[in-house]
C-alpha positions in Angstrom: -12.1 37.7 -17.1 -9.2 35.4 -18.0 -7.3 36.7 -14.9 -10.2 35.7 -12.6 -10.2 32.2 -14.2 -6.5 31.8 -13.7 -6.8 32.9 -10.0 -9.7 30.5 -9.4 -7.7 27.6 -10.9 -4.7 28.5 -8.7 -7.0 28.5 -5.6 -8.5 25.1 -6.5 -5.0 23.7 -7.1 -3.8 25.0 -3.7 -6.8 23.6 -1.9 -6.2 20.1 -3.3 -2.5 20.4 -2.6 -3.1 21.3 1.0 -5.6 18.5 1.4 -3.1 16.0 0.0 -0.4 17.1 2.5 -2.1 15.4 5.5 -2.5 12.2 3.5 1.2 12.0 2.7 1.7 8.8 4.6 1.5 5.5 2.8 -0.2 2.5 4.5 2.5 0.0 5.4 5.4 -0.4 7.8 7.6 2.4 9.2 10.8 1.2 11.0 13.6 2.9 13.0 17.2 2.7 11.6 18.1 0.1 14.3 14.9 -1.9 13.4 14.0 -2.1 17.1 10.7 -0.3 16.7 8.0 0.0 14.1 4.6 1.5 13.3 2.3 -0.3 10.8 -0.5 1.7 9.3 -3.4 -0.5 8.2 -6.8 -0.1 6.4 -9.6 1.8 8.1 -7.1 4.0 10.0 -5.9 1.1 12.2 -2.3 0.7 13.4 0.1 -1.5 15.3 2.9 0.2 17.2 5.7 -2.2 18.1 7.6 0.1 20.6 10.5 -2.3 21.0 11.2 -5.8 19.8 11.8 -6.9 23.4 8.2 -6.0 24.6 5.2 -8.2 24.2 2.6 -5.3 24.3 2.1 -3.7 20.9 -0.6 -1.0 21.1 -3.1 -1.4 18.3 -6.2 0.7 17.7 -7.0 3.8 15.5 -5.0 6.7 14.2 -5.7 10.1 12.8 -3.8 12.8 11.0 -4.1 16.4 12.1 -2.0 19.4 11.4 1.0 17.5 10.1 0.8 15.0 13.1 0.1 11.3 13.1 -1.8 10.5 16.3 -2.1 6.9 17.5 -5.1 6.6 19.8 -5.2 3.5 22.1 -7.2 4.5 25.1 -8.5 7.8 26.5 -5.3 8.1 28.5 -2.9 6.5 26.0 -1.8 8.1 22.7 1.4 8.5 20.7 2.2 11.5 18.6 4.5 11.6 15.6 5.4 14.5 13.3 5.0 13.8 9.6 7.9 15.0 7.6 9.1 14.0 4.0 7.1 10.8 4.1 8.6 9.7 7.4 7.3 9.9 10.9 9.2 11.3 13.9 8.3 10.2 17.4 7.4 13.2 19.5 5.6 11.9 22.6 3.7 9.2 24.4 4.2 8.4 28.0 4.1 4.6 27.6 6.7 4.6 24.9 9.3 7.2 25.9 11.2 4.7 28.0 11.6 2.6 24.8 11.6 5.1 22.0 13.5 8.4 22.3 11.6 11.5 21.2 13.0 12.6 17.9 13.5 9.0 16.6 12.7 8.8 12.9 10.6 5.9 11.5 11.2 5.4 7.7 8.7 3.7 5.3 10.0 0.2 4.4 7.1 -1.7 2.8 3.4 -1.8 2.0 1.1 -4.2 3.8 
């Protein structure tokens, strides 16, 4: 009986641990090392993506987190995908950003909102 209780507790702990993995991002600002680009995660799953300081268009809409990926949704045909790794986000794809942000660029957390 004790063995079953221990196994049950381990399963519960693993489920909560896995659920927390996708939520490993803090709300706030993530910036590239050269500080030319940033992503700000806001309340209610909203974001602002400043793809480059020299551009005036900063996409802003809603984001989701799925399978270790941060997905910034702007329009049906415009989204940006980042990998979540060690509390940082790594730019993977997004047609309207790839001329400004190189895939593989790391964005590091710098401050809360």
